N, CA, C and O of each residue as an XYZ file, in Angstrom:
516
protein
N     115.893    128.249    154.280
C     115.584    126.939    153.872
C     114.089    126.808    153.562
O     113.683    126.127    152.620
N     113.478    127.323    154.191
C     111.905    127.318    154.267
C     112.203    128.567    152.427
O     111.005    128.823    152.306
N     112.748    129.193    151.424
C     112.927    129.642    150.316
C     112.607    128.708    149.645
O     111.602    128.537    148.955
N     113.948    127.723    149.942
C     114.504    126.919    149.407
C     113.205    126.034    148.760
O     112.884    125.761    147.603
N     112.453    125.637    150.473
C     111.382    124.459    149.927
C     110.606    125.109    148.333
O     110.413    124.782    147.162
N     110.433    125.926    149.041
C     109.226    126.718    147.941
C     109.603    127.335    146.523
O     108.754    127.960    145.887
N     110.641    127.184    146.135
C     111.445    127.233    144.940
C     111.343    126.021    144.465
O     111.076    126.077    143.264
N     111.461    124.611    144.974
C     111.562    123.428    145.035
C     110.347    122.633    144.526
O     110.287    121.899    143.540
N     109.230    122.998    145.573
C     108.119    123.358    145.386
C     106.885    123.780    143.851
O     105.824    123.441    143.326
N     107.977    124.692    143.751
C     107.962    125.552    141.974
C     108.847    124.938    140.968
O     108.715    125.274    139.791
N     109.426    124.375    141.193
C     109.956    124.083    140.544
C     109.445    122.505    139.932
O     109.272    122.456    138.714
N     109.307    121.776    140.392
C     109.360    120.488    140.400
C     107.003    120.735    140.142
O     106.193    119.808    140.169
N     106.790    121.746    140.005
C     105.061    121.784    140.098
C     105.059    122.491    138.134
O     104.191    122.454    137.263
N     106.388    123.021    138.156
C     106.327    123.303    136.665
C     106.840    122.896    135.773
O     107.084    123.338    134.651
N     107.016    122.038    136.254
C     107.851    120.593    135.164
C     107.252    119.837    135.424
O     106.868    119.195    134.446
N     106.977    119.574    136.142
C     104.839    118.840    135.912
C     104.108    119.119    135.143
O     104.022    118.033    134.571
N     103.542    119.674    134.693
C     102.723    121.040    134.457
C     103.095    121.099    132.868
O     102.350    121.054    131.889
N     105.043    121.260    132.998
C     105.197    121.029    131.288
C     105.294    119.816    130.576
O     105.318    119.641    129.357
N     105.369    118.671    131.879
C     105.714    117.309    131.037
C     104.258    117.168    130.467
O     103.916    116.832    129.333
N     103.528    117.495    131.495
C     102.021    117.443    130.954
C     101.457    117.748    129.197
O     100.860    117.282    128.226
N     102.327    119.102    129.851
C     101.690    119.294    128.513
C     102.174    119.731    127.089
O     101.870    120.672    126.356
N     103.548    118.081    126.927
C     104.744    117.989    125.401
C     103.279    116.995    124.938
O     102.722    116.039    125.478
N     103.026    117.758    123.703
C     102.600    116.617    122.350
C     103.549    115.179    122.526
O     104.729    115.065    122.856
N     102.652    114.267    122.210
C     103.012    112.613    121.882
C     103.360    113.035    120.408
O     103.701    112.016    119.807
N     103.387    113.656    119.948
C     104.021    113.268    118.602
C     105.750    114.086    118.426
O     106.224    114.428    119.509
N     106.175    114.228    117.821
C     107.629    115.312    117.864
C     107.168    116.216    116.341
O     107.408    115.664    115.267
N     106.609    117.395    116.353
C     106.910    118.737    115.423
C     107.512    118.911    115.153
O     108.208    119.678    115.818
N     108.245    118.216    113.255
C     108.414    119.271    112.350
C     107.985    120.744    111.239
O     107.015    121.171    110.613
N     109.461    121.117    111.525
C     109.728    122.067    110.420
C     109.747    122.069    108.776
O     110.847    121.739    108.335
N     108.620    122.415    107.637
C     109.073    121.183    106.844
C     110.429    120.946    106.152
O     110.844    119.998    105.485
N     111.017    122.183    106.548
C     112.445    120.891    105.639
C     113.161    120.091    106.596
O     114.096    119.393    106.204
N     112.645    120.126    108.468
C     113.283    118.709    108.314
C     112.382    118.356    108.176
O     112.611    117.493    107.328
N     111.163    118.316    108.396
C     110.539    116.980    107.822
C     110.809    116.118    106.186
O     110.845    114.932    105.860
N     110.965    117.432    105.440
C     111.441    116.998    103.728
C     112.693    115.537    104.457
O     112.698    114.306    104.487
N     113.719    116.841    104.998
C     114.725    115.985    105.025
C     115.120    114.348    106.196
O     116.054    113.546    106.196
N     113.990    114.475    106.956
C     113.996    113.513    108.126
C     113.588    111.758    107.130
O     114.234    110.726    106.949
N     112.192    112.239    106.714
C     111.644    111.718    106.161
C     112.326    110.652    104.720
O     112.002    109.516    104.374
N     113.631    111.858    103.997
C     113.791    111.344    102.699
C     114.891    110.169    103.479
O     114.986    108.973    103.204
N     115.603    110.889    104.445
C     116.650    110.351    105.077
C     116.518    108.544    106.166
O     117.211    107.623    106.600
N     115.298    108.980    106.103
C     115.167    107.512    106.793
C     114.062    105.977    106.624
O     112.884    105.728    106.878
N     115.306    105.170    106.021
C     114.844    103.971    105.374
C     113.856    103.437    105.799
O     113.290    102.683    105.007
N     113.297    103.587    107.082
C     111.752    103.347    107.873
C     111.138    103.776    107.883
O     110.249    103.633    108.722
N     111.119    104.709    106.893
C     109.566    105.548    106.999
C     108.730    106.160    106.361
O     109.202    106.825    105.440
N     107.248    106.214    106.537
C     106.147    105.540    106.094
C     105.640    106.974    106.399
O     105.359    107.304    107.552
N     105.464    108.328    104.713
C     104.643    109.236    104.833
C     103.353    109.160    104.462
O     102.840    108.835    103.391
N     102.694    109.654    105.942
C     101.185    109.268    105.581
C     100.600    110.876    105.681
O     101.139    111.604    106.514
N      99.434    111.462    104.782
C      98.569    111.875    104.094
C      97.223    111.407    104.485
O      96.496    110.479    104.129
N      97.126    112.566    105.514
C      95.399    112.040    105.939
C      94.499    113.716    105.968
O      94.353    114.506    106.900
N      94.002    113.781    104.447
C      93.595    114.567    103.486
C      92.161    113.668    103.531
O      91.689    112.805    104.271
N      91.782    114.324    102.399
C      90.708    113.748    101.936
C      91.301    113.742    100.554
O      92.240    114.490    100.283
N      90.518    112.505     99.229
C      90.985    112.927     97.947
C      90.763    114.000     97.353
O      91.549    114.311     96.458
N      89.908    114.675     97.589
C      89.870    115.958     97.032
C      91.079    116.803     96.966
O      91.579    117.165     95.901
N      91.704    117.219     98.570
C      93.182    117.628     98.762
C      93.850    116.840     98.079
O      94.258    117.447     97.089
N      94.221    115.668     98.086
C      95.148    114.855     97.281
C      95.024    114.946     95.719
O      96.012    114.641     95.051
N      94.280    115.205     95.319
C      94.547    115.620     93.957
C      95.124    117.144     93.728
O      95.416    117.421     92.565
N      95.229    117.705     94.282
C      95.689    119.111     94.169
C      97.544    119.061     94.459
O      98.201    120.095     94.578
N      98.110    117.750     94.529
C      99.175    118.030     95.184
C      99.962    116.670     96.525
O     100.447    117.349     97.430
N     100.008    116.338     96.591
C     100.735    115.201     97.984
C     102.378    115.542     97.762
O     102.845    116.168     96.811
N     103.141    114.952     98.918
C     104.303    115.429     99.480
C     105.148    113.640     98.478
O     104.756    112.652     99.099
N     105.563    113.455     97.927
C     106.650    112.156     96.955
C     106.279    110.614     97.819
O     106.558    110.666     99.017
N     105.840    109.619     97.452
C     105.839    108.889     98.375
C     104.577    108.906     99.253
O     104.739    107.992    100.062
N     103.534    109.439     99.455
C     102.716    109.762    100.818
C     101.713    108.766    100.771
O     100.841    109.033     99.945
N     101.578    107.885    101.283
C     100.169    106.817    101.401
C      98.645    107.820    101.525
O      98.714    108.923    102.067
N      98.189    107.642    101.333
C      96.490    108.192    102.265
C      95.592    107.443    102.484
O      95.066    106.510    101.878
N      95.341    108.322    104.161
C      94.595    107.294    104.744
C      93.300    108.606    105.226
O      93.496    109.434    106.116
N      92.325    108.532    104.594
C      91.103    109.630    104.456
C      90.891    110.160    106.193
O      90.061    109.471    106.786
N      91.359    110.969    106.803
C      90.782    111.068    108.014
C      88.925    111.213    108.615
O      88.219    111.145    109.622
N      88.893    111.431    107.267
C      87.238    111.200    106.912
C      86.969    110.437    107.714
O      86.771    110.495    108.928
N      86.965    109.572    106.878
C      86.328    108.059    106.515
C      85.931    107.589    107.592
O      86.177    108.045    108.709
N      85.244    106.577    107.311
C      84.551    105.841    109.039
C      85.391    104.735    109.827
O      85.526    104.450    111.017
N      85.951    104.187    108.487
C      87.242    103.496    109.195
C      88.653    104.168    109.064
O      89.643    103.660    108.536
N      88.589    105.013    109.459
C      89.803    105.510    110.244
C      90.604    104.615    111.068
O      91.233    103.674    110.583
N      90.589    104.876    112.213
C      91.428    104.431    113.263
C      91.344    103.381    112.747
O      92.425    103.432    112.161
N      90.718    101.918    112.317
C      91.125    100.462    111.127
C      91.753    100.380    110.561
O      92.343     99.300    110.558
N      92.125    101.309    109.708
C      93.010    101.161    109.146
C      94.598    101.745    109.578
O      95.739    101.505    109.184
N      93.967    102.670    110.641
C      96.011    103.291    111.555
C      95.891    101.851    112.566
O      96.459    100.862    112.102
N      95.539    101.767    113.238
C      95.074     99.722    113.508
C      96.688     98.682    112.673
O      97.766     98.209    113.032
N      95.755     98.834    111.296
C      96.989     97.642    110.328
C      98.381     98.761    109.741
O      99.040     98.507    108.732
N      98.527     99.565    110.319
C     100.137    100.146    109.834
C     101.027     99.128    111.276
O     100.645     98.351    112.152
N     101.705     99.426    111.051
C     103.279     98.133    111.272
C     103.878     99.082    112.419
O     104.068    100.210    111.962
N     104.158     98.992    113.485
C     104.693     99.455    114.650
C     106.271     99.309    113.994
O     107.354     99.751    114.377
N     106.133     99.021    113.588
C     108.115     99.169    113.543
C     108.272    100.379    112.659
O     108.695    101.278    113.385
N     108.153    100.729    111.664
C     107.961    101.741    111.142
C     108.421    102.971    111.906
O     108.694    102.960    113.106
N     108.505    104.357    110.870
C     108.328    105.694    111.254
C     107.903    106.211    110.981
O     108.403    106.570    109.915
N     106.470    107.073    111.319
C     105.059    107.680    110.939
C     105.647    109.217    110.556
O     106.516    109.742    111.253
N     105.187    109.746    109.603
C     105.419    111.445    109.453
C     104.468    111.992    108.690
O     104.748    112.305    107.532
N     102.993    112.230    109.283
C     102.335    112.292    109.005
C     101.479    114.349    108.884
O     101.415    115.180    109.789
N     101.063    114.453    107.619
C     100.604    115.711    107.578
C      99.055    115.550    106.893
O      98.653    114.441    106.543
N      98.302    116.665    106.753
C      97.475    117.748    106.247
C      97.597    118.911    105.632
O      98.572    119.279    104.976
N      96.550    119.538    105.848
C      96.219    120.723    105.467
C      97.217    122.014    105.937
O      98.201    122.626    105.523
N      96.440    122.005    106.893
C      97.460    123.010    107.999
C      98.048    122.423    108.974
O      99.212    122.781    109.152
N      97.431    121.246    110.017
C      98.197    120.166    110.724
C      96.995    120.039    111.979
O      97.467    119.805    113.092
N      95.506    120.171    111.894
C      94.763    119.916    112.972
C      94.382    119.022    112.968
O      93.845    118.606    113.995
N      94.472    117.937    111.385
C      94.376    116.290    110.754
C      95.137    115.282    111.614
O      94.689    114.325    112.246
N      96.695    115.824    111.462
C      97.813    115.433    111.444
C      97.757    115.550    112.967
O      97.569    114.479    113.545
N      97.853    116.386    113.554
C      98.469    116.420    115.477
C      97.817    115.155    115.718
O      98.425    114.133    116.039
N      96.277    115.261    115.521
C      95.145    114.095    116.392
C      95.312    113.163    116.123
O      95.072    112.170    116.808
N      95.981    113.202    114.564
C      96.234    111.464    113.814
C      97.564    110.973    114.537
O      97.537    109.758    114.728
N      98.671    111.574    114.968
C      99.562    111.401    115.163
C      99.658    110.704    116.457
O     100.053    109.577    116.758
N      99.129    111.802    117.220
C      98.463    111.215    118.870
C      98.371    109.949    118.601
O      99.381    109.246    118.628
N      96.750    109.279    118.198
C      96.759    108.420    117.509
C      97.271    106.785    117.431
O      96.769    105.680    117.638
N      98.594    107.341    116.998
C      99.524    106.628    116.927
C      99.781    105.865    117.757
O      99.413    104.738    118.088
N     100.515    106.644    118.103
C     101.435    106.987    119.934
C     100.779    106.099    120.286
O     101.081    104.906    120.269
N      99.391    106.795    120.797
C      98.378    106.537    121.886
C      98.641    104.529    121.621
O      98.704    103.786    122.600
N      98.743    104.047    120.312
C      98.328    102.987    119.870
C      99.771    102.412    120.201
O      99.611    101.193    120.240
N     101.095    102.703    120.456
C     102.021    101.832    120.743
C     103.111    101.996    120.005
O     104.210    101.537    120.314
N     102.767    102.957    118.532
C     103.676    103.099    117.367
C     104.134    104.638    118.389
O     103.471    105.557    118.871
N     105.731    104.254    118.371
C     107.081    105.196    118.846
C     107.105    106.185    118.251
O     106.626    107.248    118.645
N     107.796    105.953    116.958
C     108.223    106.900    116.185
C     107.526    107.639    115.215
O     107.475    107.224    114.057
N     106.941    108.771    115.580
C     105.884    109.634    114.853
C     106.078    111.503    114.968
O     105.926    112.375    115.823
N     106.537    111.395    113.412
C     106.174    112.871    113.387
C     105.307    114.164    112.303
O     105.225    114.335    111.087
N     104.812    114.827    113.438
C     103.520    115.427    112.296
C     104.330    116.674    112.374
O     105.019    117.149    113.276
N     103.865    117.315    110.388
C     104.158    118.218    109.886
C     103.761    119.698    110.306
O     102.662    120.091    109.915
N     104.557    120.568    111.074
C     104.407    122.126    111.780
C     103.517    123.051    110.230
O     104.194    123.562    109.338
N     102.146    123.077    110.228
C     101.116    124.116    109.429
C     100.967    123.277    108.328
O     100.977    123.780    107.204
N     100.829    122.077    108.473
C     100.679    121.095    107.128
C     101.112    120.720    105.905
O     102.267    120.310    105.791
N     100.425    120.783    105.008
C     100.753    121.300    103.578
C     100.978    122.664    102.935
O     101.698    123.033    102.007
N     100.146    123.270    103.716
C     100.145    124.852    103.666
C     101.093    125.018    103.977
O     101.588    125.757    103.126
N     101.862    124.794    104.788
C     103.466    125.448    105.130
C     104.821    124.777    104.156
O     105.897    125.353    103.997
N     104.399    123.259    103.501
C     104.897    122.825    103.240
C     105.542    123.813    101.530
O     106.701    124.038    101.182
N     104.202    124.184    100.822
C     104.672    124.698    100.291
C     104.579    125.893     99.844
O     104.657    126.367     98.711
N     104.317    126.540    101.363
C     104.967    128.552    101.266
C     106.324    127.787    101.529
O     107.036    128.778    101.696
N     107.175    126.711    101.681
C     108.545    126.429    101.462
C     108.876    126.458    100.130
O     110.085    126.426     99.903
N     108.192    126.506     99.260
C     108.747    126.078     97.877
C     108.964    124.492     97.817
O     109.714    124.093     96.926
N     108.400    123.570     98.652
C     109.417    122.162     98.605
C     108.176    121.675     97.359
O     107.049    122.087     97.083
N     108.987    120.692     96.871
C     108.428    120.455     95.280
C     106.591    119.153     96.331
O     106.276    118.902     97.495
N     106.073    118.828     95.046
C     105.198    118.147     95.254
C     104.991    117.121     93.824
O     105.356    117.342     92.670
N     104.106    115.677     94.519
C     103.236    115.238     93.270
C     102.326    115.130     93.283
O     101.726    115.153     94.357
N     101.622    114.932     91.990
C     100.616    114.936     91.404
C      99.928    113.279     91.740
O      98.845    112.951     91.256
């Protein structure tokens, strides 16, 4: 009986720790990110790179909100919470932070591109200028 209690306590502790470690946004690999965003009528693709980075190419239809702009959080606050956001940057750091900000603001459907535009390019997926 005591052994069962210990196992139960450990299981509860691990599941609590695991839940606390879950990201606030869903991380998608490039091909899945592309497929979901293309087939989602509610999709907004959000590029949080700098204008210089965007000039090297962007995902078709993406809107740019520069993560480093002073009014970045204000721009995010203006986004429609009923939309589904697909967020990316160069390698994933800024988009992860942005996705978490969006989730904390009440936006429920947020997807983050794993590896950013760098991973997208490695997959050979298309960009627009």
